[in-house]
C-alpha positions as CSV (number, residue, x, y, z in Angstrom):
1,M,24.8,-17.8,15.3
2,K,23.2,-19.9,12.2
3,K,23.6,-23.2,14.3
4,K,21.7,-21.7,17.3
5,W,18.7,-20.3,14.6
6,L,18.6,-23.8,12.7
7,M,18.0,-25.5,16.6
8,L,15.4,-22.7,17.3
9,M,13.6,-23.3,13.8
10,F,13.5,-27.0,14.4
11,T,12.3,-26.6,18.2
12,L,9.6,-24.3,16.8
13,M,8.4,-26.6,13.8
14,L,8.3,-29.6,16.3
15,S,6.1,-27.6,18.6
16,M,3.8,-26.7,15.9
17,V,3.5,-30.4,14.7
18,L,2.7,-31.3,18.4
19,V,0.1,-28.6,18.6
20,L,-1.6,-29.4,15.2
21,A,-1.7,-32.9,16.1
22,A,-3.6,-32.2,19.4
23,C,-5.7,-29.4,18.0
24,S,-7.1,-28.5,14.5
25,D,-8.7,-25.1,15.2
26,E,-6.0,-22.9,14.7
27,G,-6.9,-19.2,13.3
28,S,-6.6,-18.3,9.7
29,D,-3.5,-17.3,8.1
30,S,-5.1,-14.2,6.6
31,E,-3.9,-11.1,4.3
32,E,-4.5,-7.6,5.0
33,S,-8.2,-6.9,6.1
34,D,-9.4,-3.2,6.4
35,D,-12.7,-3.7,8.2
36,D,-14.7,-5.5,10.9
37,A,-16.5,-8.7,10.3
38,T,-19.9,-8.3,8.7
39,D,-23.3,-10.0,10.3
40,T,-23.0,-13.7,9.8
41,E,-26.6,-14.7,10.2
42,E,-26.9,-18.3,9.2
43,T,-28.8,-18.7,5.6
44,D,-29.7,-22.1,4.2
45,S,-27.4,-23.8,6.6
46,D,-27.5,-27.5,6.6
47,D,-24.9,-27.8,9.8
48,S,-22.5,-29.6,7.8
49,A,-18.9,-29.4,8.5
50,A,-16.3,-27.9,6.3
51,G,-14.9,-30.4,3.8
52,E,-17.9,-32.8,4.2
53,S,-20.1,-31.4,1.2
54,E,-19.8,-33.2,-2.1
55,A,-19.4,-30.9,-5.1
56,G,-20.6,-31.4,-8.7
57,E,-18.1,-32.8,-11.2
58,N,-17.6,-29.5,-12.8
59,V,-17.3,-27.7,-9.5
60,L,-14.0,-26.2,-8.5
61,V,-13.4,-26.7,-4.7
62,V,-11.1,-24.3,-3.1
63,N,-10.3,-23.2,0.6
64,N,-11.3,-19.7,1.4
65,E,-9.6,-20.3,4.8
66,S,-12.4,-17.8,6.6
67,E,-15.8,-16.4,6.2
68,P,-15.5,-13.2,4.0
69,T,-15.3,-10.0,5.9
70,S,-18.1,-8.4,3.6
71,L,-19.2,-9.1,0.2
72,D,-20.3,-5.4,0.1
73,P,-17.7,-4.1,-2.5
74,P,-16.4,-0.9,-0.4
75,I,-16.5,-2.8,2.7
76,G,-14.8,-6.3,1.9
77,N,-11.3,-5.0,1.4
78,D,-9.5,-8.2,2.2
79,Q,-8.3,-11.3,0.7
80,Y,-11.1,-13.6,2.2
81,S,-13.6,-11.1,0.3
82,Y,-11.7,-10.3,-2.6
83,D,-11.5,-14.0,-3.7
84,V,-15.2,-14.2,-3.7
85,L,-16.1,-10.8,-4.9
86,N,-13.9,-10.9,-7.9
87,N,-16.1,-13.8,-9.1
88,I,-19.4,-12.7,-8.2
89,G,-19.0,-9.3,-9.5
90,E,-17.5,-7.1,-12.1
91,G,-16.4,-3.6,-12.8
92,L,-15.9,-1.5,-15.9
93,T,-12.8,-3.3,-16.5
94,R,-11.2,-7.1,-15.7
95,L,-7.5,-7.8,-15.5
96,G,-6.7,-10.1,-18.4
97,A,-6.0,-13.9,-18.1
98,D,-2.5,-13.6,-19.7
99,E,-1.2,-10.2,-18.2
100,A,-2.5,-8.0,-15.4
101,V,-3.6,-5.4,-18.1
102,P,-7.3,-4.0,-17.9
103,E,-9.7,-5.2,-20.6
104,P,-13.3,-4.4,-21.3
105,A,-15.7,-5.9,-18.8
106,M,-19.2,-4.0,-18.0
107,A,-17.7,-1.4,-20.4
108,E,-17.0,-2.4,-23.9
109,D,-14.7,0.6,-24.4
110,W,-13.6,4.0,-23.3
111,D,-12.2,7.2,-24.5
112,V,-9.6,9.5,-22.7
113,S,-9.5,13.5,-23.3
114,E,-6.4,14.9,-24.4
115,D,-5.6,16.2,-20.9
116,G,-5.9,12.8,-19.4
117,L,-8.5,14.0,-17.0
118,T,-11.7,12.9,-18.3
119,Y,-12.8,9.3,-18.9
120,T,-15.9,8.1,-20.7
121,F,-16.8,4.5,-20.4
122,N,-19.6,3.1,-22.8
123,L,-21.2,0.2,-21.2
124,R,-22.2,-2.9,-22.8
125,E,-25.9,-3.5,-24.2
126,G,-27.9,-6.1,-22.4
127,I,-25.6,-6.6,-19.1
128,T,-27.8,-7.5,-16.1
129,W,-27.9,-8.0,-12.3
130,T,-28.8,-11.3,-11.0
131,N,-32.2,-10.2,-10.2
132,G,-32.7,-9.6,-13.9
133,E,-32.5,-5.6,-14.0
134,P,-30.2,-4.0,-16.2
135,V,-26.7,-2.7,-15.0
136,T,-26.6,0.9,-15.9
137,A,-24.1,3.9,-15.7
138,Q,-26.2,5.2,-12.9
139,D,-25.4,2.2,-10.9
140,F,-21.7,3.1,-11.2
141,E,-22.3,6.7,-10.2
142,F,-24.2,5.6,-7.1
143,S,-21.6,3.0,-6.3
144,W,-18.6,5.3,-6.8
145,K,-20.0,8.1,-4.8
146,R,-21.1,5.6,-1.9
147,L,-17.5,4.3,-1.9
148,A,-16.4,7.9,-1.0
149,D,-19.4,8.9,1.1
150,P,-18.0,9.3,4.7
151,D,-21.4,7.6,6.0
152,T,-20.3,4.4,4.2
153,A,-17.1,4.4,6.4
154,S,-15.3,2.4,3.9
155,P,-12.0,1.3,4.4
156,A,-11.1,1.7,0.9
157,A,-12.4,5.0,0.6
158,Q,-9.0,6.3,-0.7
159,H,-9.4,4.3,-4.1
160,S,-12.2,6.9,-4.9
161,Y,-9.8,9.9,-4.4
162,W,-8.7,9.6,-8.1
163,I,-12.1,11.0,-8.9
164,A,-12.3,14.7,-8.6
165,G,-14.0,15.8,-5.3
166,A,-14.1,12.5,-3.9
167,E,-11.4,12.9,-1.2
168,E,-13.1,16.4,-0.3
169,F,-16.5,14.5,0.0
170,N,-15.0,11.7,2.0
171,A,-13.5,14.1,4.4
172,G,-16.7,16.0,4.9
173,E,-15.4,19.2,3.0
174,A,-17.7,18.7,0.0
175,D,-20.8,17.5,-1.0
176,E,-21.8,14.3,-3.1
177,E,-22.6,16.5,-6.2
178,D,-19.1,17.5,-6.0
179,V,-17.8,14.1,-6.7
180,L,-17.3,14.3,-10.6
181,V,-18.6,11.0,-11.8
182,T,-21.9,11.3,-13.9
183,A,-24.2,9.0,-15.7
184,I,-24.8,10.8,-19.0
185,D,-27.3,8.2,-19.8
186,D,-28.0,4.5,-19.2
187,Q,-24.9,3.4,-21.1
188,T,-22.4,6.2,-20.6
189,L,-20.5,7.0,-17.6
190,E,-18.2,10.1,-17.5
191,V,-15.4,10.5,-14.6
192,V,-13.2,13.3,-14.2
193,L,-10.0,12.8,-12.2
194,E,-7.9,15.0,-10.0
195,N,-4.9,14.3,-11.8
196,P,-4.0,12.5,-15.2
197,T,-3.7,8.9,-14.2
198,E,-2.8,6.5,-16.9
199,F,-3.4,3.5,-14.9
200,F,-7.1,4.5,-14.0
201,P,-8.5,1.4,-16.3
202,S,-6.5,-0.8,-13.6
203,I,-8.2,0.9,-10.9
204,T,-11.5,0.3,-12.3
205,A,-11.0,-3.7,-12.3
206,M,-10.5,-3.6,-8.4
207,P,-13.6,-5.2,-6.4
208,Q,-13.9,-1.7,-4.2
209,L,-15.0,-0.2,-7.6
210,F,-17.7,-2.7,-8.5
211,P,-21.3,-1.6,-8.9
212,V,-24.0,-2.3,-6.5
213,H,-27.5,-2.3,-7.2
214,K,-29.0,1.0,-5.6
215,E,-32.3,-0.2,-4.9
216,T,-31.1,-3.3,-2.8
217,V,-28.6,-1.4,-1.1
218,E,-31.1,1.4,0.2
219,E,-33.8,-1.2,1.2
220,D,-31.3,-3.6,3.5
221,D,-28.2,-2.6,5.4
222,N,-27.3,-6.0,5.4
223,W,-28.1,-6.9,1.7
224,A,-24.8,-8.6,1.2
225,G,-24.6,-10.5,4.2
226,S,-27.6,-12.9,3.3
227,L,-28.1,-15.3,0.2
228,D,-31.7,-14.0,0.0
229,T,-30.7,-10.5,-0.7
230,I,-27.6,-10.3,-2.3
231,V,-27.4,-9.1,-5.7
232,T,-24.6,-9.2,-8.1
233,N,-23.2,-8.8,-11.7
234,G,-20.4,-11.1,-12.2
235,P,-19.5,-14.7,-14.0
236,F,-20.7,-16.7,-11.1
237,K,-23.5,-16.0,-8.5
238,M,-24.4,-17.2,-5.1
239,A,-26.3,-20.5,-4.8
240,E,-25.5,-21.7,-1.2
241,W,-24.2,-19.8,1.9
242,D,-23.5,-21.7,5.1
243,H,-21.8,-18.9,7.0
244,D,-18.4,-19.8,8.3
245,V,-18.6,-23.0,6.6
246,R,-19.1,-22.9,2.9
247,I,-20.0,-20.8,0.0
248,L,-21.2,-22.4,-3.4
249,L,-21.2,-20.4,-6.5
250,E,-22.9,-21.5,-9.7
251,R,-22.2,-20.2,-13.4
252,N,-24.4,-17.1,-14.0
253,E,-25.9,-17.7,-17.3
254,D,-26.9,-14.1,-17.7
255,Y,-23.4,-13.0,-17.5
256,W,-22.4,-11.2,-20.9
257,D,-19.5,-13.7,-21.3
258,A,-21.2,-16.7,-19.9
259,E,-20.2,-18.8,-22.8
260,N,-16.5,-18.4,-22.0
261,V,-16.9,-19.5,-18.3
262,A,-16.1,-23.2,-18.3
263,L,-16.9,-24.3,-14.8
264,D,-20.5,-24.8,-13.5
265,G,-19.4,-23.7,-10.3
266,V,-16.9,-22.8,-7.2
267,Q,-17.2,-24.2,-3.9
268,Y,-15.4,-22.2,-1.3
269,E,-14.6,-24.0,2.0
270,M,-13.7,-22.2,5.2
271,I,-10.9,-24.3,6.8
272,D,-8.7,-22.1,8.8
273,D,-6.2,-24.7,10.0
274,S,-3.5,-25.2,7.1
275,S,-2.8,-28.9,8.0
276,T,-6.4,-29.8,7.8
277,A,-6.6,-28.1,4.5
278,Y,-3.7,-29.9,3.2
279,Q,-5.2,-33.4,4.3
280,L,-8.4,-32.5,2.6
281,Y,-6.5,-31.9,-0.6
282,E,-4.6,-35.0,-0.3
283,D,-7.7,-37.0,-0.2
284,G,-9.3,-35.2,-2.9
285,T,-11.9,-33.0,-1.3
286,L,-10.3,-29.9,-2.2
287,D,-8.9,-29.1,-5.9
288,T,-6.6,-26.6,-4.8
289,V,-4.9,-25.5,-1.4
290,A,-2.2,-23.0,-0.1
291,M,0.9,-24.9,0.8
292,P,1.2,-25.3,4.7
293,A,4.0,-23.2,5.9
294,D,5.7,-26.1,7.5
295,M,5.5,-28.1,4.3
296,I,6.5,-25.5,1.6
297,E,10.2,-26.5,1.5
298,T,8.9,-30.1,0.8
299,L,6.4,-29.4,-1.6
300,I,7.5,-26.2,-3.5
301,D,9.3,-28.7,-6.1
302,S,6.4,-31.1,-6.5
303,E,4.4,-31.6,-9.9
304,D,1.5,-30.0,-8.1
305,A,3.1,-26.7,-7.2
306,F,2.4,-23.4,-8.5
307,V,4.6,-20.5,-7.5
308,A,4.5,-17.0,-8.7
309,P,5.4,-13.6,-7.4
310,R,2.7,-11.6,-5.8
311,A,2.4,-7.9,-5.3
312,G,2.5,-7.9,-1.5
313,I,4.4,-7.7,1.6
314,E,4.6,-9.1,5.0
315,F,5.8,-6.4,7.6
316,Q,5.3,-4.9,11.2
317,R,3.9,-1.7,12.3
318,F,5.0,0.6,15.3
319,N,2.5,2.9,16.9
320,V,4.8,5.7,16.7
321,N,3.1,7.8,19.5
322,E,3.4,5.0,22.0
323,E,6.5,4.5,24.1
324,P,9.2,3.5,23.3
325,F,8.5,3.5,19.4
326,H,8.0,7.3,19.6
327,N,11.6,7.3,19.5
328,K,12.9,6.9,15.5
329,K,16.3,5.4,16.6
330,I,14.5,2.7,18.5
331,R,12.4,1.9,15.8
332,Q,15.5,1.8,13.6
333,A,17.2,-0.6,16.0
334,F,14.5,-3.0,15.6
335,N,14.7,-3.0,11.9
336,Y,18.5,-3.7,12.2
337,A,17.9,-6.5,14.7
338,I,15.6,-8.5,12.7
339,D,17.2,-11.2,10.2
340,S,14.5,-11.5,7.5
341,Q,16.7,-14.0,5.6
342,I,16.3,-16.5,8.5
343,I,12.5,-16.0,8.4
344,V,12.2,-16.5,4.7
345,D,14.7,-19.6,4.7
346,R,13.7,-21.3,7.8
347,I,10.2,-20.7,8.3
348,I,8.5,-19.4,5.1
349,Q,10.7,-21.5,2.7
350,G,8.6,-20.3,-0.4
351,D,11.7,-18.8,-2.2
352,E,10.5,-15.3,-1.1
353,N,12.5,-12.0,-1.6
354,I,13.4,-10.3,1.7
355,A,12.0,-6.8,1.8
356,E,14.4,-3.9,2.1
357,G,11.8,-1.4,1.3
358,F,8.3,-1.3,1.3
359,V,7.2,-1.3,-2.6
360,A,7.1,-4.8,-4.0
361,Y,9.0,-6.1,-6.9
362,G,7.3,-5.9,-10.2
363,F,6.5,-2.2,-10.8
364,L,8.6,-0.9,-13.7
365,T,10.0,2.7,-14.0
366,P,9.4,4.5,-17.3
367,D,12.9,3.3,-18.3
368,G,11.7,-0.4,-17.9
369,E,13.7,-1.1,-14.7
370,D,12.0,-2.5,-11.5
371,F,11.4,0.2,-9.2
372,R,12.7,-2.3,-6.4
373,D,16.1,-2.5,-8.1
374,V,16.3,1.2,-8.5
375,A,15.4,2.0,-5.0
376,D,17.6,2.1,-2.1
377,S,18.1,-0.9,0.1
378,H,17.4,-0.3,3.7
379,Y,18.5,-2.2,7.0
380,P,20.3,-5.0,6.2
381,Y,20.8,-7.3,9.0
382,D,23.3,-5.6,11.5
383,P,22.9,-6.4,15.1
384,E,25.8,-4.2,16.2
385,T,24.1,-0.8,14.5
386,A,20.9,-2.2,16.0
387,Q,22.5,-1.9,19.5
388,Q,24.3,1.0,19.2
389,L,20.8,2.9,18.0
390,L,18.9,1.4,20.9
391,E,21.5,2.8,23.2
392,E,21.3,6.2,21.6
393,G,17.6,6.3,21.8
394,M,17.4,5.0,25.1
395,A,19.7,7.9,26.2
396,E,17.5,10.5,24.4
397,E,14.4,9.5,26.2
398,G,16.3,8.9,29.5
399,Y,15.5,5.3,29.8
400,D,17.5,2.9,32.2
401,E,15.4,0.2,30.9
402,L,12.9,0.0,27.9
403,P,9.1,0.1,28.7
404,T,7.4,-3.2,28.2
405,V,7.1,-4.2,24.4
406,T,4.4,-6.4,23.2
407,F,4.1,-7.6,19.9
408,S,0.6,-8.7,18.6
409,Y,-0.2,-10.9,15.8
410,N,-3.6,-12.5,14.5
411,T,-3.8,-16.3,15.2
412,S,-2.3,-18.8,12.7
413,D,0.2,-21.5,12.8
414,Q,2.7,-19.5,10.7
415,H,2.3,-16.1,12.4
416,S,3.1,-18.0,15.7
417,I,6.3,-19.4,14.5
418,V,7.4,-16.0,12.9
419,S,6.4,-14.0,16.2
420,Q,8.7,-16.4,18.3
421,A,11.6,-16.3,15.9
422,I,11.3,-12.3,16.1
423,Q,11.3,-12.7,19.9
424,E,14.1,-14.6,20.2
425,M,16.0,-12.1,17.6
426,I,15.1,-9.2,19.7
427,L,16.3,-10.9,22.8
428,E,19.6,-12.0,21.4
429,N,20.6,-8.8,19.5
430,L,18.8,-6.1,21.7
431,G,18.6,-7.7,25.1
432,I,14.8,-7.3,25.0
433,D,12.4,-9.9,26.2
434,I,9.4,-8.8,24.1
435,Q,5.9,-10.1,25.3
436,L,3.7,-11.8,22.6
437,E,0.0,-11.7,22.3
438,N,-2.3,-13.3,19.8
439,S,-6.1,-12.7,19.1
440,E,-8.5,-13.9,16.5
441,W,-8.7,-12.0,13.2
442,A,-11.4,-9.6,13.7
443,V,-10.5,-8.7,17.3
444,F,-7.0,-8.0,16.2
445,M,-8.1,-5.9,13.2
446,E,-10.1,-3.6,15.1
447,A,-7.5,-3.2,17.7
448,Q,-4.9,-2.2,14.9
449,Q,-7.4,0.0,13.2
450,G,-8.0,1.6,16.5
451,L,-4.2,2.3,17.2
452,E,-4.4,0.1,20.3
453,L,-1.5,-2.1,19.5
454,Q,2.0,-1.0,20.3
455,Y,3.7,-3.3,17.8
456,S,2.0,-5.6,15.5
457,R,2.5,-7.8,12.3
458,S,0.8,-6.8,9.2
459,S,0.6,-7.2,5.3
460,F,-0.4,-5.4,2.5
461,L,-1.5,-6.6,-1.1
462,G,-1.3,-4.2,-4.0
463,G,-4.5,-3.8,-6.1
464,Y,-3.2,-2.0,-9.0
465,N,0.0,-1.8,-11.2
466,D,1.8,1.4,-9.6
467,P,4.0,1.8,-6.7
468,I,1.8,4.6,-5.4
469,N,-0.5,1.9,-4.3
470,F,2.1,1.0,-1.7
471,L,3.4,4.1,-0.5
472,T,0.0,6.1,-0.2
473,N,-0.9,3.9,2.8
474,F,1.5,6.2,5.0
475,T,0.0,9.5,4.3
476,T,-1.6,11.3,7.2
477,D,-5.0,9.9,8.4
478,N,-4.8,7.4,5.6
479,P,-7.1,4.3,7.1
480,M,-4.5,2.0,6.0
481,N,-1.7,3.9,8.0
482,R,-2.3,2.2,11.4
483,T,0.8,3.6,13.0
484,D,-0.1,7.2,13.7
485,F,2.8,8.1,11.3
486,S,2.2,11.7,10.1
487,N,5.3,13.4,8.2
488,E,4.7,16.6,6.3
489,E,7.4,16.2,3.7
490,F,6.2,12.6,3.0
491,D,2.6,13.7,2.3
492,A,4.2,16.5,0.1
493,L,6.1,14.0,-2.0
494,I,3.1,11.7,-2.4
495,N,0.9,14.8,-3.5
496,S,3.5,16.1,-5.9
497,S,3.6,12.8,-7.6
498,Y,-0.1,12.9,-8.3
499,E,0.5,16.2,-10.0
500,E,3.7,15.5,-11.8
501,D,3.1,15.1,-15.5
502,D,6.8,14.0,-16.6
503,A,6.8,10.2,-15.9
504,N,10.4,9.9,-14.8
505,A,10.2,13.0,-12.3
506,R,7.2,11.3,-10.9
507,F,9.3,8.1,-10.1
508,D,12.0,10.0,-8.7
509,L,9.5,11.6,-6.3
510,L,8.2,8.2,-5.2
511,L,11.8,7.0,-4.9
512,E,12.5,9.9,-2.5
513,A,9.0,9.1,-0.7
514,E,9.9,5.6,0.0
515,A,13.5,6.5,1.2
516,L,12.0,9.1,3.7
517,L,9.6,6.3,4.8
518,M,12.2,3.9,5.5
519,E,14.4,6.4,7.3
520,E,11.5,7.6,9.8
521,A,10.8,3.7,10.3
522,P,7.1,3.3,11.2
523,I,7.3,-0.2,10.0
524,V,9.6,-3.3,9.7
525,P,9.3,-4.8,6.2
526,L,10.1,-8.6,6.3
527,Y,9.6,-10.1,3.0
528,F,7.5,-10.0,-0.3
529,Y,5.1,-12.5,-1.1
530,N,4.8,-15.3,-3.6
531,H,1.7,-17.3,-4.5
532,T,2.5,-20.9,-3.1
533,F,-0.3,-23.2,-4.0
534,L,-1.0,-26.7,-5.1
535,Y,-3.3,-27.8,-7.9
536,K,-4.6,-31.1,-8.7
537,P,-3.6,-32.2,-12.3
538,E,-7.1,-31.8,-13.6
539,V,-7.3,-28.2,-12.5
540,N,-6.6,-25.6,-15.5
541,N,-6.3,-21.9,-15.9
542,I,-6.9,-20.3,-12.5
543,V,-5.3,-16.9,-12.8
544,R,-3.8,-15.5,-9.9
545,H,-2.7,-11.9,-10.6
546,P,0.2,-10.3,-9.0
547,V,-1.9,-7.8,-7.2
548,G,-3.6,-10.7,-5.5
549,F,-7.0,-11.2,-7.1
550,V,-7.8,-14.6,-8.2
551,E,-10.0,-15.3,-11.4
552,F,-12.2,-18.5,-11.7
553,K,-13.8,-17.3,-14.8
554,Y,-11.1,-18.7,-17.0
555,A,-10.8,-22.0,-15.0
556,S,-11.6,-25.6,-16.0
557,L,-11.4,-29.1,-14.8
558,D,-10.4,-32.1,-17.2
């Protein structure tokens, strides 16, 4: 079996090399996106190709791979957008450089009531927008209510649900006035939570909760899509925007902590082919680049390598109300039939941990143990059990043969190789010849969000330091669900965890919820992510947080 897989992987790698040699317009290897592409009207375009611009000596040049989905904070809910948003914007808090611990940012400090429900944030004096106007508590009130507003249609609206009244407002069951976030005055913001949430300051560091400038937003629906209209408040500001080609940021001299920003700017190239990006790194055009999938094994021990854990997961989604995946045993059979270790060892090659649950490593229980180490392990590779479950599921449905199964993925060299490997595993272990289809990112994501895909690849990046961040994705009607999975017991466990005051009891509820999710199997977990990048020797202090946010505020070039 192993020899056969080794030959398969060699054949797939060789095929990929030949394809890349002939064509360099492969799609991006993207992380989880939660919205459609924004309007990409050209602004200040010089018709230059990616990689051709010469950046200044103190400008860090990186590859963003693709145009941000949106630079409107509640809309740009994906890695392409985060990596820009987190450097042109700032929330009440920002994750620290040394640890992913929230530190004062737009707020200089905050107070918490004895019952843990009311947070009072005190904003800094003199903080401004890039248009020169002051950033106020009213901006945060407007922005957080806008995140929850159903008319905004934010795919990240659930990140407002910590605030009392926000979920009801988002569901159309309450009014904006019922969302309990209030600007007491220009410098004071009061927030009342649904339940005590000790990690709320970590949530306020997320880009989705960054403030927006009210007048700008109300004047132009596409305010965040044009260099002429975008208004921000972070350590860098937009200087050039050649859509789908390049974004250039420059240091924001009016930022409250500008004296500690070492770079003059950051240049984001949009190169969606990993081989092309690597060549631009080799010739000195890019200062840092993600390791190409087919070269990780060679590069991971190089002097330029940066490898660190990342709170994210590569997985697959079933539409649980579409045949044949309405049957739980058939879903479980697919879980047992896929050998994630082969995928990690032969394809990804970045020393990743296989996923035997959905919650990633790095979230500690009250006793200081890793949630993943305490949680049960699910679906070890077991072809015999897979075949037995398939037969039982088919008998329950009266199938003589399985309906056609199509696996969908967004175009990228790595996703293509993984998908072919999975296709071979399913054929080998279940006798099912699944079909493969790929589409470019925006088309794929719209179809997945619309529950149009039967069986599809996916990923998720945690945004704050608690396992609920992962598990809440599969509550009924959560926009991140995308499987049509709905389970009253699972929903009740998640809801109880929000209300549970005892930390140990709360984690027990979360452990039980993950076990139930895995038993119901609306997904196939594959592996947990690592950051795998290459940095030129002169690059210092780029901060890549486990939750996926990258900080250039602290970076420098020797």
